[in-house]
MIDOSE-1310 file (N, C-alpha, C; in nm, 2 decimals, decimal comma, always signed):
residues 251
xxxx	+10,81/+11,48/+7,41/+10,74/+11,53/+7,53/+10,75/+11,43/+7,65; +10,80/+11,48/+7,76/+10,82/+11,39/+7,88/+10,68/+11,35/+7,94; +10,67/+11,23/+7,99/+10,54/+11,19/+8,06/+10,52/+11,27/+8,18; +10,39/+11,29/+8,21/+10,35/+11,35/+8,33/+10,38/+11,27/+8,45
xxxx	+10,43/+11,33/+8,56/+10,46/+11,26/+8,68/+10,36/+11,30/+8,79; +10,29/+11,21/+8,85/+10,19/+11,24/+8,95/+10,22/+11,16/+9,08; +10,21/+11,23/+9,19/+10,25/+11,17/+9,32/+10,12/+11,16/+9,41; +10,09/+11,04/+9,45/+9,98/+11,02/+9,54/+10,04/+11,01/+9,69
xxxx	+10,00/+11,11/+9,77/+10,06/+11,12/+9,90/+9,96/+11,07/+10,01; +9,99/+10,94/+10,05/+9,91/+10,88/+10,16/+9,97/+10,90/+10,29; +10,10/+10,88/+10,31/+10,16/+10,87/+10,44/+10,26/+10,99/+10,47; +10,28/+11,08/+10,38/+10,38/+11,19/+10,38/+10,52/+11,15/+10,35
xxxx	+10,54/+11,02/+10,32/+10,67/+10,97/+10,29/+10,74/+11,04/+10,17; +10,65/+11,06/+10,07/+10,71/+11,13/+9,95/+10,76/+11,27/+9,97; +10,71/+11,33/+10,08/+10,75/+11,47/+10,11/+10,90/+11,47/+10,15; +10,96/+11,36/+10,19/+11,10/+11,35/+10,23/+11,19/+11,32/+10,11
xxxx	+11,13/+11,30/+9,99/+11,21/+11,26/+9,87/+11,23/+11,38/+9,78; +11,36/+11,42/+9,76/+11,39/+11,54/+9,68/+11,36/+11,52/+9,54; +11,37/+11,40/+9,49/+11,34/+11,38/+9,34/+11,20/+11,41/+9,30; +11,11/+11,41/+9,40/+10,97/+11,43/+9,37/+10,92/+11,58/+9,39
xxxx	+11,02/+11,66/+9,44/+10,99/+11,80/+9,47/+11,01/+11,88/+9,34; +10,93/+11,87/+9,25/+10,94/+11,93/+9,12/+10,80/+12,01/+9,09; +10,81/+12,13/+9,06/+10,69/+12,21/+9,05/+10,60/+12,16/+8,93; +10,66/+12,08/+8,84/+10,58/+12,03/+8,73/+10,51/+11,90/+8,76
xxxx	+10,54/+11,84/+8,87/+10,47/+11,72/+8,92/+10,34/+11,75/+8,99; +10,24/+11,68/+8,96/+10,11/+11,70/+9,03/+10,10/+11,61/+9,15; +10,05/+11,66/+9,26/+10,04/+11,58/+9,38/+9,89/+11,57/+9,41; +9,85/+11,45/+9,46/+9,71/+11,42/+9,50/+9,72/+11,39/+9,65
xxxx	+9,65/+11,47/+9,73/+9,66/+11,46/+9,88/+9,56/+11,35/+9,92; +9,61/+11,24/+9,97/+9,53/+11,13/+10,02/+9,55/+11,11/+10,17; +9,61/+11,20/+10,24/+9,65/+11,18/+10,38/+9,54/+11,18/+10,47; +9,42/+11,24/+10,44/+9,31/+11,25/+10,53/+9,21/+11,13/+10,51
xxxx	+9,24/+11,05/+10,41/+9,14/+10,93/+10,39/+9,17/+10,82/+10,49; +9,06/+10,76/+10,53/+9,07/+10,64/+10,62/+9,03/+10,52/+10,54; +9,07/+10,40/+10,59/+9,03/+10,28/+10,52/+9,12/+10,25/+10,40; +9,24/+10,29/+10,40/+9,32/+10,28/+10,28/+9,45/+10,19/+10,29
xxxx	+9,50/+10,17/+10,41/+9,63/+10,10/+10,43/+9,61/+9,95/+10,41; +9,68/+9,89/+10,32/+9,67/+9,75/+10,28/+9,54/+9,71/+10,22; +9,43/+9,74/+10,29/+9,29/+9,71/+10,24/+9,23/+9,84/+10,21; +9,15/+9,85/+10,10/+9,08/+9,97/+10,06/+8,93/+9,94/+10,08
xxxx	+8,87/+10,01/+10,17/+8,73/+9,98/+10,19/+8,65/+10,05/+10,08; +8,52/+10,02/+10,08/+8,44/+10,07/+9,96/+8,43/+10,22/+9,96; +8,42/+10,28/+10,07/+8,41/+10,43/+10,07/+8,54/+10,49/+10,03; +8,65/+10,44/+10,08/+8,78/+10,49/+10,03/+8,80/+10,47/+9,88
xxxx	+8,76/+10,35/+9,83/+8,77/+10,33/+9,69/+8,70/+10,43/+9,61; +8,58/+10,46/+9,65/+8,50/+10,57/+9,58/+8,57/+10,70/+9,58; +8,63/+10,74/+9,70/+8,69/+10,87/+9,71/+8,82/+10,87/+9,62; +8,89/+10,76/+9,62/+9,02/+10,75/+9,54/+8,99/+10,76/+9,39
xxxx	+8,88/+10,69/+9,35/+8,84/+10,70/+9,21/+8,80/+10,85/+9,17; +8,74/+10,92/+9,26/+8,71/+11,06/+9,24/+8,83/+11,14/+9,23; +8,93/+11,11/+9,32/+9,05/+11,19/+9,32/+9,14/+11,18/+9,19; +9,13/+11,06/+9,13/+9,21/+11,04/+9,01/+9,13/+11,06/+8,88
xxxx	+9,00/+11,09/+8,90/+8,91/+11,11/+8,78/+8,96/+11,21/+8,68; +9,03/+11,32/+8,72/+9,07/+11,42/+8,62/+9,19/+11,38/+8,54; +9,25/+11,27/+8,58/+9,38/+11,23/+8,52/+9,36/+11,10/+8,43; +9,45/+11,09/+8,33/+9,45/+10,97/+8,25/+9,55/+10,87/+8,31
xxxx	+9,54/+10,74/+8,26/+9,63/+10,64/+8,30/+9,77/+10,66/+8,25; +9,79/+10,75/+8,15/+9,92/+10,77/+8,09/+10,01/+10,84/+8,19; +10,14/+10,83/+8,18/+10,24/+10,89/+8,26/+10,30/+10,80/+8,37; +10,36/+10,87/+8,47/+10,43/+10,80/+8,58/+10,36/+10,83/+8,71
xxxx	+10,31/+10,73/+8,78/+10,23/+10,76/+8,90/+10,31/+10,70/+9,02; +10,34/+10,78/+9,12/+10,40/+10,73/+9,25/+10,29/+10,71/+9,34; +10,28/+10,59/+9,41/+10,16/+10,56/+9,49/+10,20/+10,52/+9,63; +10,32/+10,57/+9,68/+10,35/+10,55/+9,82/+10,41/+10,42/+9,85
xxxx	+10,38/+10,36/+9,96/+10,44/+10,23/+10,00/+10,36/+10,12/+9,94; +10,41/+9,99/+9,95/+10,35/+9,88/+9,90/+10,21/+9,85/+9,95; +10,18/+9,91/+10,07/+10,04/+9,90/+10,13/+9,94/+9,96/+10,03; +9,98/+10,04/+9,94/+9,88/+10,10/+9,85/+9,89/+10,06/+9,70
xxxx	+9,95/+9,94/+9,69/+9,97/+9,89/+9,55/+9,84/+9,86/+9,48; +9,73/+9,85/+9,55/+9,60/+9,83/+9,49/+9,56/+9,95/+9,40; +9,63/+10,07/+9,42/+9,60/+10,18/+9,34/+9,63/+10,15/+9,19; +9,72/+10,05/+9,17/+9,75/+10,02/+9,03/+9,62/+9,98/+8,96
xxxx	+9,53/+9,90/+9,02/+9,41/+9,86/+8,96/+9,32/+9,98/+8,93; +9,31/+10,07/+9,01/+9,23/+10,19/+8,99/+9,28/+10,27/+8,87; +9,41/+10,28/+8,86/+9,47/+10,35/+8,74/+9,45/+10,27/+8,61; +9,47/+10,14/+8,62/+9,46/+10,05/+8,51/+9,32/+10,04/+8,46
xxxx	+9,22/+10,05/+8,55/+9,08/+10,04/+8,50/+9,04/+10,16/+8,42; +9,12/+10,26/+8,41/+9,09/+10,38/+8,32/+9,14/+10,35/+8,18; +9,21/+10,24/+8,15/+9,25/+10,21/+8,02/+9,13/+10,15/+7,94; +9,11/+10,20/+7,82/+8,99/+10,15/+7,75/+9,02/+10,09/+7,61
xxxx	+9,13/+10,02/+7,61/+9,17/+9,95/+7,49/+9,25/+9,82/+7,53; +9,27/+9,72/+7,45/+9,34/+9,61/+7,49/+9,49/+9,64/+7,53; +9,54/+9,58/+7,63/+9,67/+9,61/+7,68/+9,73/+9,49/+7,75; +9,86/+9,50/+7,77/+9,93/+9,40/+7,86/+9,98/+9,47/+7,99
xxxx	+9,99/+9,39/+8,09/+10,04/+9,45/+8,22/+10,17/+9,37/+8,25; +10,27/+9,45/+8,29/+10,40/+9,40/+8,33/+10,42/+9,45/+8,48; +10,44/+9,35/+8,57/+10,45/+9,39/+8,71/+10,59/+9,34/+8,76; +10,66/+9,44/+8,82/+10,79/+9,40/+8,89/+10,75/+9,40/+9,04
xxxx	+10,76/+9,28/+9,10/+10,71/+9,27/+9,24/+10,77/+9,14/+9,30; +10,81/+9,15/+9,42/+10,86/+9,03/+9,49/+10,74/+8,94/+9,54; +10,62/+8,99/+9,53/+10,50/+8,92/+9,56/+10,40/+8,92/+9,44; +10,33/+8,81/+9,41/+10,25/+8,81/+9,30/+10,12/+8,89/+9,31
xxxx	+10,08/+8,92/+9,43/+9,95/+8,99/+9,45/+9,83/+8,92/+9,39; +9,83/+8,79/+9,40/+9,73/+8,71/+9,34/+9,65/+8,63/+9,45; +9,64/+8,69/+9,57/+9,57/+8,62/+9,68/+9,42/+8,64/+9,66; +9,34/+8,54/+9,71/+9,19/+8,57/+9,71/+9,16/+8,68/+9,79
xxxx	+9,06/+8,76/+9,75/+9,02/+8,88/+9,83/+8,96/+8,83/+9,97; +8,99/+8,91/+10,07/+8,94/+8,88/+10,20/+8,85/+9,00/+10,25; +8,78/+8,98/+10,36/+8,70/+9,09/+10,42/+8,60/+9,15/+10,32; +8,50/+9,07/+10,29/+8,39/+9,12/+10,21/+8,44/+9,16/+10,07
xxxx	+8,54/+9,08/+10,02/+8,59/+9,10/+9,88/+8,65/+9,24/+9,86; +8,71/+9,30/+9,97/+8,77/+9,43/+9,96/+8,90/+9,42/+9,87; +8,92/+9,53/+9,79/+9,04/+9,55/+9,72/+9,16/+9,56/+9,81; +9,27/+9,50/+9,79/+9,38/+9,51/+9,87/+9,51/+9,50/+9,79
xxxx	+9,62/+9,53/+9,87/+9,75/+9,53/+9,80/+9,79/+9,38/+9,77; +9,73/+9,28/+9,82/+9,76/+9,14/+9,80/+9,68/+9,07/+9,69; +9,57/+9,14/+9,65/+9,48/+9,07/+9,55/+9,45/+9,15/+9,43; +9,51/+9,26/+9,41/+9,47/+9,35/+9,30/+9,50/+9,29/+9,16
xxxx	+9,61/+9,21/+9,15/+9,64/+9,15/+9,01/+9,53/+9,05/+8,98; +9,49/+8,97/+9,08/+9,39/+8,87/+9,06/+9,25/+8,94/+9,02; +9,22/+9,04/+9,09/+9,10/+9,12/+9,06/+9,10/+9,17/+8,92; +9,21/+9,22/+8,88/+9,22/+9,27/+8,74/+9,20/+9,16/+8,64
xxxx	+9,26/+9,04/+8,66/+9,24/+8,93/+8,57/+9,09/+8,88/+8,57; +9,03/+8,89/+8,69/+8,89/+8,85/+8,70/+8,79/+8,95/+8,63; +8,82/+9,08/+8,63/+8,72/+9,18/+8,60/+8,75/+9,27/+8,48; +8,88/+9,28/+8,44/+8,92/+9,37/+8,33/+8,92/+9,30/+8,19
xxxx	+8,82/+9,34/+8,11/+8,81/+9,27/+7,98/+8,91/+9,32/+7,88; +8,98/+9,43/+7,90/+9,08/+9,48/+7,81/+9,22/+9,42/+7,83; +9,24/+9,36/+7,95/+9,37/+9,30/+7,99/+9,39/+9,17/+7,91; +9,50/+9,17/+7,83/+9,53/+9,05/+7,75/+9,61/+8,95/+7,83
xxxx	+9,71/+8,99/+7,90/+9,80/+8,90/+7,97/+9,88/+8,98/+8,07; +9,93/+8,91/+8,18/+10,01/+8,97/+8,28/+10,14/+8,90/+8,29; +10,25/+8,98/+8,30/+10,38/+8,93/+8,32/+10,42/+8,98/+8,46; +10,46/+8,89/+8,55/+10,50/+8,93/+8,69/+10,65/+8,89/+8,70
xxxx	+10,74/+8,98/+8,72/+10,88/+8,96/+8,72/+10,94/+8,98/+8,86; +11,02/+8,88/+8,91/+11,09/+8,89/+9,03/+11,02/+8,83/+9,15; +10,93/+8,75/+9,13/+10,85/+8,69/+9,25/+10,93/+8,59/+9,32; +10,92/+8,59/+9,45/+10,98/+8,49/+9,54/+10,93/+8,35/+9,50
xxxx	+11,01/+8,25/+9,49/+10,97/+8,12/+9,44/+10,87/+8,06/+9,54; +10,87/+8,10/+9,67/+10,78/+8,04/+9,77/+10,63/+8,08/+9,74; +10,61/+8,19/+9,66/+10,47/+8,23/+9,64/+10,42/+8,18/+9,51; +10,51/+8,14/+9,42/+10,46/+8,10/+9,28/+10,37/+7,98/+9,29
xxxx	+10,40/+7,88/+9,37/+10,31/+7,76/+9,37/+10,17/+7,78/+9,43; +10,16/+7,90/+9,49/+10,02/+7,93/+9,55/+9,93/+8,00/+9,45; +9,98/+8,03/+9,33/+9,89/+8,09/+9,23/+9,80/+7,98/+9,17; +9,67/+8,02/+9,17/+9,57/+7,92/+9,12/+9,59/+7,89/+8,98
xxxx	+9,58/+7,76/+8,94/+9,61/+7,71/+8,81/+9,52/+7,77/+8,70; +9,40/+7,81/+8,73/+9,31/+7,87/+8,63/+9,36/+7,99/+8,57; +9,46/+8,06/+8,63/+9,51/+8,18/+8,57/+9,64/+8,16/+8,49; +9,69/+8,04/+8,48/+9,82/+8,02/+8,42/+9,82/+8,05/+8,27
xxxx	+9,70/+8,05/+8,20/+9,70/+8,08/+8,06/+9,71/+8,22/+8,03; +9,69/+8,31/+8,13/+9,70/+8,46/+8,11/+9,81/+8,52/+8,20; +9,89/+8,44/+8,25/+9,99/+8,48/+8,35/+10,13/+8,42/+8,32; +10,23/+8,51/+8,30/+10,36/+8,46/+8,29/+10,44/+8,51/+8,41
xxxx	+10,51/+8,42/+8,48/+10,58/+8,46/+8,60/+10,72/+8,42/+8,59; +10,81/+8,52/+8,62/+10,95/+8,49/+8,63/+10,99/+8,51/+8,78; +11,06/+8,42/+8,84/+11,10/+8,43/+8,98/+11,21/+8,52/+9,00; +11,24/+8,55/+9,12/+11,35/+8,63/+9,16/+11,48/+8,57/+9,11
xxxx	+11,49/+8,44/+9,12/+11,61/+8,37/+9,07/+11,62/+8,37/+8,92; +11,51/+8,37/+8,85/+11,51/+8,37/+8,70/+11,58/+8,50/+8,65; +11,55/+8,61/+8,73/+11,61/+8,74/+8,68/+11,76/+8,75/+8,70; +11,82/+8,65/+8,76/+11,96/+8,65/+8,78/+12,03/+8,56/+8,67
xxxx	+11,94/+8,51/+8,57/+11,99/+8,43/+8,46/+12,00/+8,51/+8,34; +12,11/+8,49/+8,26/+12,13/+8,57/+8,14/+12,02/+8,54/+8,04; +11,98/+8,42/+8,02/+11,89/+8,38/+7,92/+11,75/+8,45/+7,94; +11,71/+8,46/+8,07/+11,59/+8,52/+8,11/+11,59/+8,67/+8,07
xxxx	+11,70/+8,73/+8,11/+11,72/+8,88/+8,08/+11,71/+8,91/+7,93; +11,78/+8,82/+7,85/+11,78/+8,84/+7,71/+11,63/+8,82/+7,65; +11,56/+8,72/+7,71/+11,42/+8,70/+7,66/+11,34/+8,82/+7,69; +11,35/+8,88/+7,81/+11,27/+9,00/+7,85/+11,31/+9,12/+7,76
xxxx	+11,44/+9,13/+7,73/+11,49/+9,24/+7,65/+11,43/+9,23/+7,51; +11,39/+9,12/+7,46/+11,33/+9,10/+7,33/+11,18/+9,09/+7,33; +11,12/+9,12/+7,45/+10,97/+9,10/+7,46/+10,90/+9,21/+7,40; +10,85/+9,19/+7,27/+10,78/+9,29/+7,20/+10,63/+9,24/+7,19
xxxx	+10,54/+9,32/+7,25/+10,40/+9,28/+7,26/+10,32/+9,36/+7,16; +10,20/+9,29/+7,13/+10,12/+9,34/+7,01/+10,01/+9,44/+7,06; +10,03/+9,50/+7,18/+9,93/+9,60/+7,22/+10,00/+9,69/+7,32; +9,95/+9,80/+7,36/+10,01/+9,89/+7,46/+10,04/+9,82/+7,59
xxxx	+10,14/+9,87/+7,66/+10,18/+9,81/+7,79/+10,17/+9,91/+7,90; +10,12/+9,86/+8,02/+10,12/+9,93/+8,14/+10,22/+9,86/+8,24; +10,31/+9,93/+8,30/+10,41/+9,87/+8,39/+10,38/+9,91/+8,54; +10,38/+9,82/+8,63/+10,37/+9,85/+8,77/+10,49/+9,80/+8,84
xxxx	+10,56/+9,89/+8,92/+10,68/+9,86/+8,99/+10,67/+9,87/+9,14; +10,69/+9,76/+9,21/+10,70/+9,76/+9,35/+10,85/+9,75/+9,38; +10,91/+9,85/+9,45/+11,05/+9,85/+9,47/+11,10/+9,73/+9,57; +11,00/+9,66/+9,62/+11,04/+9,54/+9,70/+11,10/+9,43/+9,61
xxxx	+11,10/+9,44/+9,48/+11,16/+9,35/+9,39/+11,32/+9,37/+9,40; +11,36/+9,49/+9,45/+11,50/+9,52/+9,45/+11,56/+9,47/+9,58; +11,70/+9,46/+9,58/+11,77/+9,42/+9,70/+11,77/+9,53/+9,80; +11,81/+9,51/+9,92/+11,80/+9,61/+10,03/+11,91/+9,72/+10,01
xxxx	+12,00/+9,70/+9,92/+12,10/+9,81/+9,90/+12,04/+9,91/+9,80; +11,94/+9,87/+9,73/+11,88/+9,96/+9,62/+11,75/+10,02/+9,66; +11,68/+9,96/+9,76/+11,55/+10,01/+9,81/+11,53/+9,98/+9,95; +11,45/+10,05/+10,02/+11,41/+10,02/+10,16/+11,26/+10,03/+10,17
xxxx	+11,20/+9,91/+10,18/+11,05/+9,91/+10,18/+11,00/+9,85/+10,31; +10,87/+9,84/+10,32/+10,81/+9,79/+10,44/+10,76/+9,64/+10,42; +10,82/+9,58/+10,32/+10,79/+9,44/+10,30/+10,92/+9,36/+10,27; +10,92/+9,23/+10,28/+11,04/+9,15/+10,25/+11,08/+9,17/+10,10
xxxx	+11,21/+9,17/+10,07/+11,26/+9,22/+9,94/+11,33/+9,11/+9,87; +11,34/+9,13/+9,73/+11,41/+9,04/+9,65/+11,56/+9,07/+9,63; +11,62/+9,03/+9,52/+11,76/+9,04/+9,50/+11,80/+9,11/+9,38; +11,70/+9,17/+9,31/+11,73/+9,24/+9,18/+11,81/+9,37/+9,21
xxxx	+11,90/+9,40/+9,12/+11,98/+9,53/+9,14/+11,90/+9,64/+9,06; +11,93/+9,76/+9,10/+11,86/+9,87/+9,04/+11,91/+9,89/+8,89; +12,04/+9,85/+8,87/+12,09/+9,85/+8,73/+12,02/+9,76/+8,64; +11,99/+9,64/+8,69/+11,92/+9,54/+8,61/+11,77/+9,59/+8,58
xxxx	+11,71/+9,64/+8,68/+11,57/+9,69/+8,67/+11,57/+9,81/+8,57; +11,67/+9,90/+8,58/+11,68/+10,01/+8,48/+11,70/+9,96/+8,34; +11,78/+9,86/+8,32/+11,81/+9,80/+8,19/+11,68/+9,74/+8,13; +11,61/+9,66/+8,21/+11,49/+9,59/+8,17/+11,39/+9,69/+8,13
xxxx	+11,37/+9,80/+8,21/+11,27/+9,90/+8,17/+11,31/+9,97/+8,05; +11,44/+10,00/+8,03/+11,48/+10,07/+7,91/+11,45/+9,99/+7,78; +11,48/+9,86/+7,79/+11,46/+9,77/+7,68/+11,31/+9,75/+7,65; +11,23/+9,74/+7,75/+11,08/+9,72/+7,73/+11,02/+9,85/+7,67
xxxx	+11,07/+9,96/+7,72/+11,01/+10,09/+7,67/+11,06/+10,12/+7,53; +11,17/+10,08/+7,49/+11,23/+10,11/+7,36/+11,15/+10,04/+7,25; +11,10/+9,91/+7,28/+11,04/+9,83/+7,17/+10,89/+9,81/+7,19; +10,83/+9,87/+7,30/+10,69/+9,86/+7,33/+10,63/+10,00/+7,35
xxxx	+10,50/+10,01/+7,33/+10,43/+10,14/+7,36/+10,39/+10,13/+7,51; +10,47/+10,18/+7,59/+10,44/+10,19/+7,74/+10,36/+10,31/+7,76; +10,23/+10,29/+7,79/+10,14/+10,41/+7,81/+10,14/+10,46/+7,95; +10,17/+10,38/+8,05/+10,17/+10,43/+8,19/+10,25/+10,34/+8,28
xxxx	+10,30/+10,40/+8,39/+10,38/+10,33/+8,49/+10,34/+10,37/+8,62; +10,33/+10,28/+8,72/+10,32/+10,33/+8,86/+10,43/+10,26/+8,94; +10,46/+10,33/+9,05/+10,58/+10,29/+9,13/+10,54/+10,30/+9,28; +10,56/+10,20/+9,35/+10,54/+10,20/+9,50/+10,66/+10,13/+9,56
xxxx	+10,65/+10,11/+9,69/+10,76/+10,05/+9,77/+10,84/+10,15/+9,85; +10,77/+10,26/+9,90/+10,84/+10,35/+9,99/+10,85/+10,28/+10,13; +10,93/+10,34/+10,21/+10,95/+10,29/+10,35/+10,84/+10,33/+10,44; +10,83/+10,27/+10,55/+10,73/+10,31/+10,66/+10,77/+10,45/+10,71
xxxx	+10,68/+10,53/+10,75/+10,71/+10,65/+10,82/+10,72/+10,64/+10,97; +10,70/+10,51/+11,02/+10,70/+10,49/+11,16/+10,85/+10,45/+11,21; +10,94/+10,51/+11,14/+11,08/+10,49/+11,18/+11,14/+10,61/+11,26; +11,25/+10,58/+11,33/+11,31/+10,70/+11,40/+11,37/+10,78/+11,29
xxxx	+11,40/+10,91/+11,33/+11,45/+11,01/+11,23/+11,57/+10,96/+11,15; +11,66/+10,90/+11,22/+11,79/+10,86/+11,15/+11,75/+10,76/+11,04; +11,68/+10,65/+11,08/+11,64/+10,55/+10,98/+11,55/+10,60/+10,87; +11,46/+10,69/+10,91/+11,37/+10,75/+10,80/+11,45/+10,82/+10,70
xxxx	+11,55/+10,90/+10,74/+11,63/+10,97/+10,65/+11,72/+10,88/+10,56; +11,77/+10,78/+10,63/+11,85/+10,68/+10,56/+11,77/+10,61/+10,45; +11,65/+10,56/+10,49/+11,57/+10,48/+10,40/+11,51/+10,57/+10,28; +11,47/+10,69/+10,32/+11,41/+10,78/+10,21/+11,52/+10,82/+10,11
xxxx	+11,65/+10,83/+10,16/+11,76/+10,87/+10,07/+11,78/+10,75/+9,97; +11,78/+10,63/+10,02/+11,79/+10,51/+9,93/+11,68/+10,51/+9,82; +11,56/+10,53/+9,87/+11,45/+10,53/+9,78/+11,44/+10,65/+9,68; +11,49/+10,76/+9,74/+11,49/+10,88/+9,65/+11,58/+10,86/+9,53
xxxx	+11,70/+10,80/+9,56/+11,79/+10,77/+9,45/+11,73/+10,68/+9,35; +11,66/+10,57/+9,40/+11,60/+10,48/+9,31/+11,49/+10,54/+9,23; +11,41/+10,63/+9,29/+11,30/+10,70/+9,22/+11,35/+10,79/+9,11; +11,46/+10,86/+9,14/+11,52/+10,94/+9,04/+11,57/+10,86/+8,92
xxxx	+11,63/+10,75/+8,94/+11,68/+10,66/+8,83/+11,56/+10,62/+8,75; +11,45/+10,58/+8,82/+11,33/+10,53/+8,75/+11,27/+10,64/+8,66; +11,26/+10,76/+8,72/+11,20/+10,87/+8,65/+11,28/+10,90/+8,52; +11,41/+10,91/+8,54/+11,50/+10,95/+8,43/+11,50/+10,84/+8,32
xxxx	+11,50/+10,71/+8,36/+11,49/+10,60/+8,27/+11,36/+10,60/+8,19; +11,25/+10,61/+8,26/+11,12/+10,61/+8,19/+11,10/+10,73/+8,11; +11,14/+10,84/+8,16/+11,12/+10,97/+8,08/+11,19/+10,97/+7,95; +11,31/+10,90/+7,95/+11,39/+10,89/+7,83/+11,33/+10,80/+7,72
xxx	+11,25/+10,71/+7,76/+11,21/+10,61/+7,66/+11,06/+10,59/+7,64; +10,98/+10,64/+7,73/+10,83/+10,63/+7,71/+10,79/+10,73/+7,59; +10,70/+10,68/+7,51/+10,66/+10,76/+7,39/+10,56/+10,86/+7,43
């Protein structure tokens, strides 16, 4: 049985992607919500929790651009058993919360580690080396980080391929981990190829119980028509590869 695919529509960008125009996919309209871009205010958080209440954390969730990566926390908080989190991201999203402790795309991983009692450990793959030294030492015992450069090393890839964890796994993918030939995002990007990401996901899903995945990293909609079409075509291809790969291997 293939995993359910769910699309969270914040900016209309997913409407330009053919791979997501499938009558079996469920769409959640978030376009009329305010207080959601990059920072999620308290009222928006309540409304988003209500919108996803009918759904389980299982399946594949598209959550728009990296500005909405905090949605991962809201999906993950629905898991009620011990689990591991694997994040593919060029940024660690481990910043201290700002603005009255609001949930944001830059602090959601830190907030999960601080508040989620089911979370055993976090693996973050593809982080720019410049951000790694800024991670607070107190989290190092529950956090494993591989840099962007690490993912270009054969020994690292072999280690990840053999990573078998003793509890279910949730995977969060920000396409800014990919190089600019493979994705077009609204954040600075890494150097990972789509082929390597596909292979890592295949290996992880083959030997682990991957219960849910979310995907962000769409482009900005504030582009001229030519660049919007160009960028969404690049992301559309990446999204199709990710859907096909995960659908083939998730249990």
